[in-house]
VMD Tcl script that builds the backbone (N, CA, C; Angstrom):
set m [mol new atoms 159]
animate dup $m
set s [atomselect $m all]
$s set {name element resname resid chain x y z} {
  {N N UNK 1 A 13.597 2.736 -18.242}
  {CA C UNK 1 A 14.955 2.399 -17.892}
  {C C UNK 1 A 15.890 3.198 -18.791}
  {N N UNK 2 A 16.766 3.912 -18.181}
  {CA C UNK 2 A 17.733 4.698 -18.922}
  {C C UNK 2 A 19.105 4.491 -18.306}
  {N N UNK 3 A 20.131 4.974 -18.960}
  {CA C UNK 3 A 21.499 4.897 -18.450}
  {C C UNK 3 A 21.893 3.472 -18.077}
  {N N UNK 4 A 21.372 2.487 -18.784}
  {CA C UNK 4 A 21.642 1.079 -18.517}
  {C C UNK 4 A 21.257 0.697 -17.097}
  {N N UNK 5 A 20.125 1.213 -16.661}
  {CA C UNK 5 A 19.592 0.917 -15.342}
  {C C UNK 5 A 18.338 1.734 -15.101}
  {N N UNK 6 A 17.956 1.838 -13.858}
  {CA C UNK 6 A 16.765 2.595 -13.475}
  {C C UNK 6 A 17.155 3.561 -12.367}
  {N N UNK 7 A 16.822 4.837 -12.518}
  {CA C UNK 7 A 17.149 5.843 -11.524}
  {C C UNK 7 A 15.998 5.921 -10.525}
  {N N UNK 8 A 16.292 5.672 -9.244}
  {CA C UNK 8 A 15.286 5.732 -8.189}
  {C C UNK 8 A 14.781 7.166 -8.065}
  {N N UNK 9 A 13.485 7.318 -8.032}
  {CA C UNK 9 A 12.892 8.648 -7.951}
  {C C UNK 9 A 13.063 9.313 -6.592}
  {N N UNK 10 A 13.294 8.529 -5.549}
  {CA C UNK 10 A 13.394 9.091 -4.203}
  {C C UNK 10 A 14.828 9.473 -3.831}
  {N N UNK 11 A 15.782 8.551 -4.043}
  {CA C UNK 11 A 17.157 8.819 -3.596}
  {C C UNK 11 A 18.106 9.099 -4.749}
  {N N UNK 12 A 17.627 8.980 -5.986}
  {CA C UNK 12 A 18.387 9.290 -7.190}
  {C C UNK 12 A 19.550 8.327 -7.453}
  {N N UNK 13 A 19.557 7.157 -6.819}
  {CA C UNK 13 A 20.587 6.148 -7.078}
  {C C UNK 13 A 20.276 5.431 -8.388}
  {N N UNK 14 A 21.317 5.013 -9.089}
  {CA C UNK 14 A 21.149 4.255 -10.320}
  {C C UNK 14 A 21.148 2.776 -9.971}
  {N N UNK 15 A 20.026 2.111 -10.207}
  {CA C UNK 15 A 19.874 0.695 -9.917}
  {C C UNK 15 A 20.186 -0.088 -11.185}
  {N N UNK 16 A 21.219 -0.935 -11.128}
  {CA C UNK 16 A 21.671 -1.633 -12.333}
  {C C UNK 16 A 21.440 -3.132 -12.288}
  {N N UNK 17 A 21.469 -3.733 -11.102}
  {CA C UNK 17 A 21.303 -5.176 -10.981}
  {C C UNK 17 A 20.382 -5.472 -9.804}
  {N N UNK 18 A 20.069 -6.743 -9.603}
  {CA C UNK 18 A 19.219 -7.114 -8.473}
  {C C UNK 18 A 19.929 -6.905 -7.140}
  {N N UNK 19 A 21.260 -6.745 -7.151}
  {CA C UNK 19 A 21.986 -6.423 -5.919}
  {C C UNK 19 A 21.608 -5.034 -5.408}
  {N N UNK 20 A 21.093 -4.193 -6.290}
  {CA C UNK 20 A 20.655 -2.850 -5.912}
  {C C UNK 20 A 19.193 -2.840 -5.472}
  {N N UNK 21 A 18.545 -4.002 -5.499}
  {CA C UNK 21 A 17.129 -4.116 -5.162}
  {C C UNK 21 A 16.925 -5.056 -3.984}
  {N N UNK 22 A 15.798 -4.883 -3.313}
  {CA C UNK 22 A 15.323 -5.847 -2.332}
  {C C UNK 22 A 14.038 -6.430 -2.883}
  {N N UNK 23 A 13.867 -7.718 -2.709}
  {CA C UNK 23 A 12.698 -8.401 -3.256}
  {C C UNK 23 A 11.833 -8.911 -2.114}
  {N N UNK 24 A 10.536 -8.651 -2.207}
  {CA C UNK 24 A 9.580 -9.169 -1.244}
  {C C UNK 24 A 8.698 -10.153 -1.984}
  {N N UNK 25 A 8.822 -11.419 -1.611}
  {CA C UNK 25 A 8.050 -12.473 -2.270}
  {C C UNK 25 A 6.637 -12.492 -1.696}
  {N N UNK 26 A 5.655 -12.406 -2.569}
  {CA C UNK 26 A 4.262 -12.451 -2.148}
  {C C UNK 26 A 3.556 -13.665 -2.720}
  {N N UNK 27 A 2.289 -13.788 -2.408}
  {CA C UNK 27 A 1.499 -14.920 -2.893}
  {C C UNK 27 A 1.302 -14.832 -4.403}
  {N N UNK 28 A 1.036 -13.645 -4.915}
  {CA C UNK 28 A 0.746 -13.492 -6.337}
  {C C UNK 28 A 1.950 -13.063 -7.154}
  {N N UNK 29 A 3.072 -12.764 -6.539}
  {CA C UNK 29 A 4.256 -12.324 -7.275}
  {C C UNK 29 A 5.236 -11.622 -6.355}
  {N N UNK 30 A 6.212 -10.970 -6.954}
  {CA C UNK 30 A 7.242 -10.276 -6.196}
  {C C UNK 30 A 7.028 -8.775 -6.232}
  {N N UNK 31 A 7.465 -8.122 -5.180}
  {CA C UNK 31 A 7.515 -6.660 -5.162}
  {C C UNK 31 A 8.971 -6.279 -5.003}
  {N N UNK 32 A 9.390 -5.228 -5.674}
  {CA C UNK 32 A 10.780 -4.800 -5.685}
  {C C UNK 32 A 10.916 -3.442 -5.017}
  {N N UNK 33 A 12.016 -3.268 -4.270}
  {CA C UNK 33 A 12.279 -2.029 -3.548}
  {C C UNK 33 A 13.737 -1.630 -3.730}
  {N N UNK 34 A 13.991 -0.336 -3.715}
  {CA C UNK 34 A 15.348 0.193 -3.776}
  {C C UNK 34 A 16.103 -0.243 -2.516}
  {N N UNK 35 A 17.288 -0.772 -2.682}
  {CA C UNK 35 A 18.084 -1.227 -1.544}
  {C C UNK 35 A 18.552 -0.062 -0.674}
  {N N UNK 36 A 18.708 1.101 -1.266}
  {CA C UNK 36 A 19.277 2.244 -0.558}
  {C C UNK 36 A 18.261 3.007 0.289}
  {N N UNK 37 A 17.042 3.163 -0.226}
  {CA C UNK 37 A 16.062 3.974 0.511}
  {C C UNK 37 A 14.757 3.234 0.808}
  {N N UNK 38 A 14.543 2.066 0.194}
  {CA C UNK 38 A 13.341 1.289 0.458}
  {C C UNK 38 A 12.124 1.686 -0.353}
  {N N UNK 39 A 12.288 2.579 -1.310}
  {CA C UNK 39 A 11.181 3.013 -2.158}
  {C C UNK 39 A 10.791 1.901 -3.128}
  {N N UNK 40 A 9.510 1.757 -3.361}
  {CA C UNK 40 A 9.000 0.749 -4.289}
  {C C UNK 40 A 9.480 1.040 -5.708}
  {N N UNK 41 A 9.872 -0.023 -6.413}
  {CA C UNK 41 A 10.340 0.064 -7.793}
  {C C UNK 41 A 9.307 -0.662 -8.653}
  {N N UNK 42 A 8.969 -0.146 -9.831}
  {CA C UNK 42 A 7.997 -0.834 -10.685}
  {C C UNK 42 A 8.396 -2.286 -10.950}
  {N N UNK 43 A 7.418 -3.176 -10.927}
  {CA C UNK 43 A 7.669 -4.598 -11.112}
  {C C UNK 43 A 8.369 -4.925 -12.415}
  {N N UNK 44 A 8.023 -4.223 -13.482}
  {CA C UNK 44 A 8.650 -4.469 -14.773}
  {C C UNK 44 A 10.148 -4.164 -14.709}
  {N N UNK 45 A 10.512 -3.118 -13.995}
  {CA C UNK 45 A 11.926 -2.760 -13.836}
  {C C UNK 45 A 12.651 -3.848 -13.055}
  {N N UNK 46 A 12.069 -4.304 -11.964}
  {CA C UNK 46 A 12.670 -5.361 -11.168}
  {C C UNK 46 A 12.892 -6.629 -11.968}
  {N N UNK 47 A 11.909 -7.003 -12.776}
  {CA C UNK 47 A 12.029 -8.211 -13.577}
  {C C UNK 47 A 13.099 -8.058 -14.656}
  {N N UNK 48 A 13.195 -6.882 -15.253}
  {CA C UNK 48 A 14.232 -6.666 -16.275}
  {C C UNK 48 A 15.621 -6.729 -15.650}
  {N N UNK 49 A 15.791 -6.120 -14.479}
  {CA C UNK 49 A 17.087 -6.151 -13.824}
  {C C UNK 49 A 17.425 -7.562 -13.339}
  {N N UNK 50 A 16.416 -8.350 -13.016}
  {CA C UNK 50 A 16.616 -9.722 -12.564}
  {C C UNK 50 A 17.295 -10.567 -13.662}
  {N N UNK 51 A 16.988 -10.276 -14.915}
  {CA C UNK 51 A 17.520 -11.055 -16.024}
  {C C UNK 51 A 18.824 -10.504 -16.567}
  {N N UNK 52 A 19.318 -9.447 -15.975}
  {CA C UNK 52 A 20.564 -8.840 -16.415}
  {C C UNK 52 A 21.745 -9.494 -15.716}
  {N N UNK 53 A 22.852 -9.641 -16.386}
  {CA C UNK 53 A 24.030 -10.246 -15.780}
  {C C UNK 53 A 24.794 -9.257 -14.943}
}
mol reanalyze $m
mol bondsrecalc $m
mol representation Tube
mol addrep $m
């Protein structure tokens, strides 16, 4: 995570909060995706952004 967020590798958008992510709830946990292009985001990044105000 850099620039106070995470830069999506596919569309180059800066993801700063969970509003920039889509969450898919699964049986064993959540999967996170970029809201702009739908590319998978590492789970650790999604969880860190989830706790950010």
